[in-house]
N, C-alpha and C positions, 0 to 999 in steps of 0.2 A: 812409462816409456817416454823418453825425451825426444824432442824433434830431431836431433842429430842421429839418435839411434834408429828412428824410423827411416830416415834417409839412407843410413848405412845398411839397414836390412834390405831395402829396395835395391840398392846397388849390388849388394852381395848376391842377391837373387838374379841379377842381370835384367831387371825390369825397368822399363821407362814409366814415368808417372801415370800415363793413361792406363796402362795394363795393371799396375799395382792398385790404382784407384778402383778399377773395375773389380778386382779380386776382393776388395774390402767394402765395396758397395757405396762409394762416394765419387764425387766428380774429381777430375784431375786438378781443377782449380783449388778445390778444398784441400786436397793432398798437398799441393804446393804451399798453401798457406800454413798448413801444419808443419811441413818440413822446414819452412823458413821461420818458424816460431811465432807467427802472427795469430794462430789459433791453437788451442789445446784440443787434443783428440778426446772424444767422449769415451765412456766405458765400453760401449759396443765396438767402436773402432779399435780400441786397445785389445779387446778380446779377439777380434778377427786377426789383428796383426800377430798376436801371440800364437794363434793357431797356425798361421802361415809359417811362423818361425819354428814351431814344433815339427811341422811336416818337413820342413827343409832339413832340420837336424836329423830326423829319422832317415831321410833319403841319403844323407851323407854317411850315416852310420852303416846303413845297408850296403853302401857301395864299397866299404872297406873289406 
C-alpha cells in the first residue's frame, strides 16, 4: 500500500489523521510521516489498514 493510497483511504472514510492513527494503533505524527512518504508502513500497519478497508467495503455493499 503506497502512501497516497493510505491518505486516500483515510479521506474516503472521512477521518482525520488522529482518529485514523488511533484505529491502526500509531501516533498521528507517524501516520503523517507515512502519508507524506517519509516513512514506509510496516507489515502490521498494512494489515490493520487492509482490515479497515475490507470493513468499509462490506458496509458499502450492505448499504446497497
